[in-house]
FILUM-649898 format. One record per residue (C-alpha): residue in three letters; x, y, z; chain. Coordinates in steps of 0.05 Angstrom, whole numbers, plus 5000, padded with zeros to 4 digits. Layout:
<nodes>
> ala / X / Y / Z / A $
...
</nodes>
This chain:
<nodes>
> met / 7517 / 8857 / 1236 / A $
> ser / 7512 / 8888 / 1305 / A $
> asn / 7444 / 8899 / 1337 / A $
> pro / 7446 / 8976 / 1335 / A $
> val / 7468 / 8977 / 1262 / A $
> arg / 7414 / 8927 / 1241 / A $
> gln / 7361 / 8965 / 1280 / A $
> gln / 7380 / 9031 / 1248 / A $
> ala / 7376 / 8997 / 1180 / A $
> ile / 7306 / 8971 / 1198 / A $
> leu / 7282 / 9040 / 1220 / A $
> arg / 7308 / 9071 / 1156 / A $
> leu / 7275 / 9017 / 1113 / A $
> val / 7207 / 9024 / 1145 / A $
> arg / 7212 / 9099 / 1139 / A $
> asp / 7232 / 9097 / 1065 / A $
> arg / 7190 / 9038 / 1040 / A $
> ala / 7121 / 9008 / 1049 / A $
> ile / 7139 / 8943 / 1085 / A $
> ser / 7081 / 8899 / 1107 / A $
> thr / 7112 / 8835 / 1133 / A $
> gln / 7174 / 8811 / 1170 / A $
> ala / 7191 / 8770 / 1108 / A $
> glu / 7191 / 8834 / 1066 / A $
> leu / 7236 / 8866 / 1118 / A $
> val / 7284 / 8807 / 1116 / A $
> asp / 7286 / 8811 / 1040 / A $
> ala / 7299 / 8886 / 1041 / A $
> leu / 7356 / 8878 / 1091 / A $
> arg / 7386 / 8822 / 1050 / A $
> glu / 7382 / 8866 / 0987 / A $
> glu / 7426 / 8914 / 1024 / A $
> gly / 7476 / 8859 / 1041 / A $
> his / 7455 / 8844 / 1113 / A $
> asp / 7455 / 8771 / 1133 / A $
> val / 7392 / 8764 / 1176 / A $
> val / 7340 / 8712 / 1194 / A $
> gln / 7266 / 8722 / 1209 / A $
> thr / 7271 / 8705 / 1283 / A $
> thr / 7322 / 8761 / 1294 / A $
> ile / 7278 / 8810 / 1256 / A $
> ser / 7218 / 8789 / 1297 / A $
> arg / 7256 / 8807 / 1360 / A $
> asp / 7279 / 8873 / 1330 / A $
> val / 7207 / 8891 / 1309 / A $
> his / 7186 / 8881 / 1381 / A $
> asp / 7247 / 8916 / 1412 / A $
> leu / 7238 / 8977 / 1366 / A $
> gly / 7164 / 8981 / 1381 / A $
> leu / 7146 / 8980 / 1307 / A $
> arg / 7072 / 8983 / 1295 / A $
> lys / 7027 / 8970 / 1236 / A $
> val / 6992 / 9031 / 1206 / A $
> arg / 6945 / 9035 / 1147 / A $
> ala / 6978 / 9068 / 1088 / A $
> pro / 6935 / 9111 / 1042 / A $
> ser / 6934 / 9051 / 0994 / A $
> gly / 6896 / 9013 / 1049 / A $
> arg / 6955 / 8966 / 1060 / A $
> leu / 6981 / 8955 / 1131 / A $
> val / 7054 / 8974 / 1136 / A $
> tyr / 7106 / 8979 / 1191 / A $
> ala / 7119 / 9047 / 1222 / A $
> ala / 7165 / 9069 / 1278 / A $
> pro / 7133 / 9095 / 1341 / A $
> gly / 7119 / 9169 / 1333 / A $
> ser / 7119 / 9166 / 1257 / A $
> asp / 7079 / 9224 / 1231 / A $
> asp / 7063 / 9263 / 1168 / A $
> ala / 7133 / 9292 / 1165 / A $
> asp / 7161 / 9221 / 1160 / A $
> arg / 7114 / 9205 / 1103 / A $
> leu / 7132 / 9269 / 1066 / A $
> arg / 7206 / 9253 / 1076 / A $
> ala / 7193 / 9185 / 1045 / A $
> ile / 7164 / 9220 / 0983 / A $
> gly / 7228 / 9260 / 0978 / A $
> val / 7271 / 9198 / 0983 / A $
> ala / 7230 / 9164 / 0929 / A $
> met / 7234 / 9225 / 0884 / A $
> arg / 7310 / 9227 / 0891 / A $
> arg / 7314 / 9152 / 0877 / A $
> tyr / 7267 / 9147 / 0817 / A $
> ala / 7249 / 9214 / 0786 / A $
> thr / 7289 / 9245 / 0729 / A $
> arg / 7245 / 9305 / 0712 / A $
> val / 7186 / 9344 / 0739 / A $
> glu / 7144 / 9395 / 0702 / A $
> his / 7074 / 9423 / 0704 / A $
> ala / 7029 / 9414 / 0644 / A $
> gly / 6964 / 9452 / 0650 / A $
> pro / 6929 / 9431 / 0714 / A $
> leu / 6973 / 9369 / 0723 / A $
> val / 7044 / 9354 / 0744 / A $
> val / 7084 / 9305 / 0701 / A $
> val / 7140 / 9265 / 0733 / A $
> thr / 7187 / 9225 / 0689 / A $
> thr / 7227 / 9164 / 0711 / A $
> pro / 7272 / 9113 / 0678 / A $
> ser / 7232 / 9059 / 0643 / A $
> gly / 7196 / 9014 / 0693 / A $
> tyr / 7200 / 9058 / 0754 / A $
> ala / 7138 / 9102 / 0749 / A $
> ser / 7094 / 9053 / 0786 / A $
> ala / 7141 / 9047 / 0845 / A $
> leu / 7147 / 9123 / 0851 / A $
> ala / 7071 / 9133 / 0844 / A $
> gln / 7060 / 9082 / 0899 / A $
> ala / 7109 / 9119 / 0945 / A $
> ile / 7074 / 9185 / 0929 / A $
> asp / 7005 / 9155 / 0942 / A $
> glu / 7027 / 9123 / 1008 / A $
> gly / 7061 / 9187 / 1029 / A $
> ala / 6994 / 9222 / 1028 / A $
> his / 7021 / 9290 / 1007 / A $
> pro / 6968 / 9340 / 1026 / A $
> gly / 6972 / 9375 / 0959 / A $
> ile / 6965 / 9313 / 0916 / A $
> ala / 6896 / 9283 / 0902 / A $
> gly / 6923 / 9223 / 0864 / A $
> thr / 6970 / 9193 / 0813 / A $
> ile / 6966 / 9155 / 0748 / A $
> ala / 7029 / 9117 / 0728 / A $
> gly / 7051 / 9088 / 0662 / A $
> asp / 7119 / 9056 / 0648 / A $
> asn / 7162 / 9118 / 0656 / A $
> thr / 7112 / 9175 / 0667 / A $
> ile / 7067 / 9195 / 0725 / A $
> phe / 7010 / 9245 / 0722 / A $
> leu / 6996 / 9278 / 0789 / A $
> ala / 6930 / 9314 / 0802 / A $
> pro / 6939 / 9371 / 0851 / A $
> arg / 6884 / 9380 / 0903 / A $
> glu / 6838 / 9440 / 0901 / A $
> gly / 6878 / 9500 / 0926 / A $
> thr / 6946 / 9472 / 0904 / A $
> ser / 6973 / 9498 / 0838 / A $
> ala / 7008 / 9452 / 0789 / A $
> pro / 7067 / 9500 / 0781 / A $
> ala / 7077 / 9505 / 0857 / A $
> leu / 7072 / 9429 / 0867 / A $
> ala / 7120 / 9417 / 0809 / A $
> ala / 7170 / 9465 / 0839 / A $
> glu / 7165 / 9432 / 0907 / A $
> leu / 7176 / 9362 / 0878 / A $
> ala / 7232 / 9387 / 0832 / A $
> glu / 7270 / 9411 / 0893 / A $
> his / 7282 / 9339 / 0911 / A $
> leu / 7317 / 9329 / 0845 / A $
> ser / 7362 / 9389 / 0855 / A $
> leu / 7379 / 9363 / 0925 / A $
> ala / 7400 / 9297 / 0895 / A $
> ala / 7442 / 9332 / 0841 / A $
> ser / 7477 / 9376 / 0892 / A $
> arg / 7501 / 9317 / 0934 / A $
> pro / 7573 / 9295 / 0924 / A $
> gly / 7573 / 9229 / 0888 / A $
</nodes>
């Protein structure tokens, strides 16, 4: 894989996932079919100027220089399109449904994304309860999150 292609893949991965170590980055690239070794990734991390930032979970994760709140909110959208199958409001909560086994991964992405309207999540096997922050209505939050699903459905497959 060429250097620019690999580095673009690295930037996309650290934007879309919470990656804490070079080993996790190597594994993520290999999952996508890229043949890489840790020493090359170490060089890329340096060349790209990746830095460690503290995610809302408290975990240190890689971020590209200049990463900001918009990047984290985009990451929530990516995770919603990847894992969520349905979004609805139920009283003061928002309920997000996923295929079996994916709720925890999506809840972690939402928590690490630090959406300003979400106070927290509780995940089961295929269901997540989201608690909106004071001043954010459950119907409005559900509609915002459901937009990600309609974007995924409107893409040509």
